[in-house]
N, C-alpha and C positions, 0 to 999 in steps of 0.2 A: 331504525335511524330515523329521526325526524327530518322532515321534507326539507328544513332551511340548514341542515348539518353538512358541511362541505367534506370533500376527501380529507384535507388537512385536519379538520376538527376531529374525524375519526382517528386518524393515524395518531394524532397526538395521546390518544388514551393508552397508547403503547402496550396493547394486550399481547399475548404470545400465539404463534401460530404452531399448533402440534397436532400432528396428523391432519385431518381434515377440518379442525375446529379452531376459531379463535377464543380463547379463553382467558380468565383472570388468573393470575398466578396463585399458587398455594401460600407463598410467604407474603407479608403484608409491607415489607422494608421497600421504600420508595427513593428514588432520585429526582432531584430538580435539575432541569435542563435549563441551564443560565444562558441567555443571549449575551455574548461577549462584547457586543458593542455598547449596550446600554445596561447591563447586569440585572435585567429582568427576567423573572421566570417563565420561559416560553412553554414547558409542559413538565409534569410530573410523572415518571414512569416506575414500574417496578422492576423488582430485582427477583431473579430466579432464585428458588430455594432447590434443595437437593431432588424433592420429588418432581419439580418441573423438569429438571435436567434428565433424572431417569425416564419421565415420561416421553420426552422429546427423543432421546437415543431408542426408546422401544418403538416409537412410531417410525423412525428412520430404519430401524434394524427391520421391523416386520415388512416395510415397503421394500428393502433390499432382498431380504429372504424369501418374502412370498408374493410380492407385487410384481407388476408387468415391467417396471422400468429398466431393470437390468437385463431384461430378455428382449427389449426391443432393439432393432438394428440402430447403428450409429446415425443413419440417414433418418430414421424416424424421430429419435431424440433431437436431431438436429432442427427439425421443424419447431419444436417448442422452444428452442433458443431464439430463432428467427421472430418468433411472436413475442417473447421477452424482450428483444431489441426493439421491436415496433412499439411496444407499450412504453419501455423507457422513453423513448423519444416524444411520444404523445403525452407523456406526464412531466415532460423536462421542466416546466415552471414550477411546478410542485416540489420537484426533487431539489431544485435550486433554492427555492424558499426555506425548505428544511435546512439544506446545509448552510445556508448563510445565518439562520437563526443558532444552528446547533454549535458551529465552529468558527463562525466570522469570515468565512471564505467570500471574496468578492461576488457579489451578484452577476457582474459581468463576465464572470469565469463560470459560473454554475454551468451554463448551456454546454461550454466545451467539456466539462467533466462528465456530463450524461452522455454526449456524443461519443466521446472516447469508450465509455463504459458500454454503450450499445453496440459500438464497434467491435469490442472484445467478442460480445455474444455471437455477432455475425462473424467473427473470422473463425471462430470455433465451429460455427454452422458450417461453414465451407470446408473446413477441414475433415468433416466427417466422411466426405467422399474422396478425399486425397490420403489420408493416413492409412497405412497398412495394418488394419486390427488383426488380420490373418496373414502371416508371412509363410510362404512355401520355402521349404529347405530340403536339401539332400541328406539324409541320415549318414553318419560316419560310422556308427557302430551297430549295425544291423536294422532291419526294417527297410522298406521301400518308399514310404512316404513320411516326411518330417514337417511339421507344423509348428510355428512359434504363434500362440495365440495371446493377444493382449485382453485382458479381462478387467472389469472394474475392480479397484481395490477394496470397495465394501462402504460402510458408513464413514463418512468424514467429519470431523468436527471442525468448523471453519471459524476461527478467531479474528475479528476484525477491528482494526484500531480506528481512533476517532477522527483522525485528520481528513481522510478521504474515503468515507465509507463506500459510496456506490462503486468507485474505482476498484477498491479492493473486493468488494462483493462480486464484482464481475470477474476479475481476474482469478478468483477461487471458483466461484459457482460455475462459470461457463465451462471450464475443462473438467470439472467433476461431473457435470450434468451429461456433457457428451461421453463421457467414459462410461456411464451408466451407475455412477455411484449415487448414494443418498446422502443428505447433508443437514446436519445440525448447525444453523448459523448462530454464533454467540457474538452478540453486539457490545461494543463499549456503553456503559450507562450514560456518558456524555454526549453520545451521538448515534443513538440506536433507530431513529425513526425513518431514515431511508430504506433500511432493510424492512420495516413494518410494511411501508407502501410496497416494496418489491415483493414481500409476501402474498399481499392482496393480488398482485398482478400475477403470481404464480397460480393463485387459484383460480382467477379470471380466465386464464388460457387453458384451463384444464390439465395442469399437471397432476400426476396421480397423487393421492393423499400420502403424506408422510415423505415424498421425496424430498421437500425443502421444509424446514422446520425452523423456526425463528424465536429467539428469546434474548434477553439482555441480563447480564450478570457482571458483578464485581470479580476481583481477582480470586477471592477465596472459593466463591461457587464455580468460577471458571475452571479451577483445578480440578475439580470433580468431573468435568468433561474430558479434559485430559487424562485422567486417571481410569475413566469408564472402560470396562473390559468390553462393553458393546460397540466401541469406537475404534476402528482400523487404523485411521488415519487421522492426525492432526495437522491443519495448514494454518500457520500462525503468522500475523504480521505484527510487529511491535519492537520494544527496546531488547538489545542484546542480552541484557541481564535477565529479563524475563524468559527469553527466548532459550538461554542456556538451561535454565529450571525445566521448561517445557520439553527441552531434548533429554535432558536426564531421566524425567518421568517416563517419556515414551522409549527410551532405550532399556528401561528396567523391564518394560512388558513386550518390548518387540515391536511397538506400533510405529507405523511409518509417520513421517514427519517432513513438512516442507516449512522451512523457517526463513520468512524475509525480515530481516533485523535492520540494526543501526547502520549509520555512515559517518563519516568525516572526510567527505570528498575534495579533491585538490583540483584546481585548475592550474596545469603547469603551463607556465608563460615562456616560449623560447625567445631567443634575443632577435627574432625576426618578425615577431608578431606585432601588427600595429596597435599600440595601446588603446585606441578608440574602440577597436573591435572587440578588445578584451572587456572594456568597460560596459560596451552595449550588449555583451553577452551575460555579463555576470550580475549587474546591478539589477535588471528586471526579475531576478529571482524572488526579491522581497514582496513583489506583487502576487507570487505564487504561495497563497497561503501564510505569507510572512515567514517564508523558509520553514515552516513547520512540516518538512517532508524529509525522508531519510537520504535521499539522494542529492540534496542540495550542495553546489560547489561553495562551501563555507570557509575554504583555505585556497589563497590566491599565491602560488609559489612563482617568484619572479626573480631574474638575475639581479644582483644588488644594484647596479648601475640603472636599472630602470625602476627600481622600488618606489621612488618618491613620486614619479610621475603616475604610477599605477595608483597609488594612495590618493593623490590628488584628484585624478579622474574620477575614482569611485565615491570619493568624498563629495564631490561636486554633483555628481548625478544623484546619489542617495540623499544628498541634504535638501533636494528640491521634490523629494517624493511627497504626494498629497496622502497624509495619514487620516484616515477618518471613517465615516459610517460605511460599512460595506454595502448597504443597500443604496448609496449614492453612486451612479455610475461614473461620476468623475474621480471617485475615490482610487488610489492606486495602491494603497496598502492598508488593510484592515487590523484589527485587533489580534492580540493572542487569543487562543481558543478558550483559555480558562484561566481563573486566578492563579493555580498553581504553576501554569506554564509562564505566565508573567513573571512570578517570583523567581522562577529558575532562570529566565533570561536575565533579569536584573541582577541576580547573584553572579553569573557568570561575567557580566559587564563590569561589576564590582570586582571582580577578581583579575580580570585585565587591567583595570586601573592600579590595583594594589602591586601587580607585578611590574608596573612601570611601563607598560605598552604605551605607544603613541595614539590616543584617541583622536581620529582625525574628523569624525561626525558622529552626531546621535549620542546615545547613552541614557536617555532620560524620556520622561513622559513628554508627549507633544503638547505645546502651548495651546491651552483652551479645550483640551480633551479632559475633563474632569471626572468623567465616568467611563466605564469600560476599560478593557484589559490592554491598554495602549503602551507601545514603546517605540521610540523612533529606530529607524533604521541605522545601523552602527557598524563604524569601520574602524578597526585597529591595524596599525603599521608597526613596523620595527618588532615583529613577533618573533621569538626564538621558537624552533619546533615543538620545544617541550613547554611551552607557556600552556596552561590549563584551557583558554580559549582556542588554541590551535590544535589541541590535543584530544578534548572530549566533545561529544556530540551535544550541541547546545539547543537544537530544534527551535530556533528563532533567527530573526533578522540580523544577524551578527556576522560580519565578514572580517576574516583575518588574513592580513598580507605578510607574506615570510619571505624575507630574501634570501636567495641561494648564491652560492659562488659561481656555480656554472651549471651545464647540463646535467652532470653525473650528480652533483650534489642535489639538484632538483628532483631528479628520479628518487634519490634516497630519501629526501624528506617525505615526497608523496607516498611512498611505500612504508615509511616509519610510523605506521599507525595499526592499532588492532582490528580495524576495519578495513573493507575492500569492496565497496558498494559501486561507486561510480567516480570517474574521473574525466576531465578533458585536457587536450594538448592544444595550445595556440601556437600554430605556424604556419607560415605561407607555403612550406615545403611538404608536400604529402609524403614524400619518403621519409623525412625527418619525424613527421608524425607517427608513421606505422613503426619505424623503430623505436621510438618512445612508447608508443601505445603497447607494444608487445612485452615491453619491460615493466610496465604497471601492473600491480597485483589488484586488479579489480574486475568487477562482473561487467561493466560496460564502460567504454572509453569513446568520448565523443571528440569530434575534430572541430575547433574554433566555435563552439557552442555548448550550451548544456543540452545533453541528448540523453534520452531513454527510450526504449521502445518496447511495449508488450506485445507487439506483433511478432517480433523475434524472439527474445528471451530477456528476462529482469531478474537479477539476483545478484549475490555477493561472494566474495572470497572471505577467508577467515571468520571474524565474529560477524560479519554482516549477514550470515546465514548459510544455509543447506538448500540446494535445488534451485529450481528456476521457476518463474512465472511467465506465461506468455508463450505463443506459438507452440510448435510441436515438443519444445523442451518442457513448456509448462503442463501440457498433456501428460507426459510419462510418468510423473510421479502419482497419478491418479489410477494407473494401471498395474496390474500384476502380470507377469509374462509365465505362460504355461506351455512346456514343450511336449507336444504330442507326437508319438512315432507309431505308425500303422504299417500294416502289411499291404494294405492298398486304399487307394482314395475313397472316400465314401461318397456316395451319390449326391448328397448334400450336406453343408455344413454353414 
């Protein structure tokens, strides 16, 4: 490395970490990473070929079958997680720069993303001394000593989406590593470089070779990882359509799978909720990656007699959002992450207009922003529940307000979706909140705000996925349970 080369310069070369070596890919196919705010090329990175994937799996397999990692105690492994968290925080500015260049996230939010990600590693490090990796039981069918031992599932293929790479990396890597698994990280070619930097961190803290391997690949090559017989478990975050395909492959070979998929989440507004609090909770979502995240409250279900006030409030709030350069601290919403995502949002907006919904604000490119993948925050009102913009996941700053006859109708509308990831209920009465929350078919239900918590558990019902990420619930999918029945207790275990 030349003396003037920075960490960012080095990371932008996009090499693969396989075993203990940073290496050039076998294939020569390249991807351009386009900065979404100005459409310039930030970096060109390679796409893995089949040989690269085979080599990465072999390195992870060897590290699991022959290396020290699975045979360390959870507390010993936790020390590495703490070192990773420390290094994440120390490199927060570089991670933030990469994220904003790759996906257009606000630079002012980048530090929070890194802090939350570091917190996930720290949470799992603490869990090492709290989780019962060996449970003692009384046998019911003979024997004097029964143990339920939770052992690592094996080699994990972690498939990471483009919108929040470092957060998704933390949510998969931290529990996998604590469990004793080894990992092949497969990054999206649109946003791979945070994982490259994390791979450097893993080397710097002395993680044994092959425990974490990093490469990037497109869908065709990614499927090779899902099909690979050397991979015991797939952890995938992405669309429901791709998740169903991943599940079918894993099911055919009995590989374990955790799937965190799409959402079309509802804010259910009851008749006693202050309109201002609803607007103050829902509108700021557009600053969070332009609502390019699966748990966004993109549907607002309100009593019919309150519909117009909610639409007016949201339109007023979103109509003044400062859309622009995500590197400018004054910007409140940046661009869509890529051209195809902008085209997708524009297509949904066109469908809402064609179906006769009320366009309360937005729906066009912001004035003065002639380059970059920008769109205005958009609010549709008077939406029937079966309108396309009210039914399908948009993954962009489009909020649809749906009138309901009464509370029963609101619950029915919120549940009338193939998704079940996240909902919120707005009411001043905690008893009413709990009654409605228990009837909503979603993995998370927040009270009077958008809420999600990787420290407890995150995941969905229905086509929003299988399994949970975060907390103890997020550790269990990386473990296999083994029952051991003995005549007497061993001296050590």
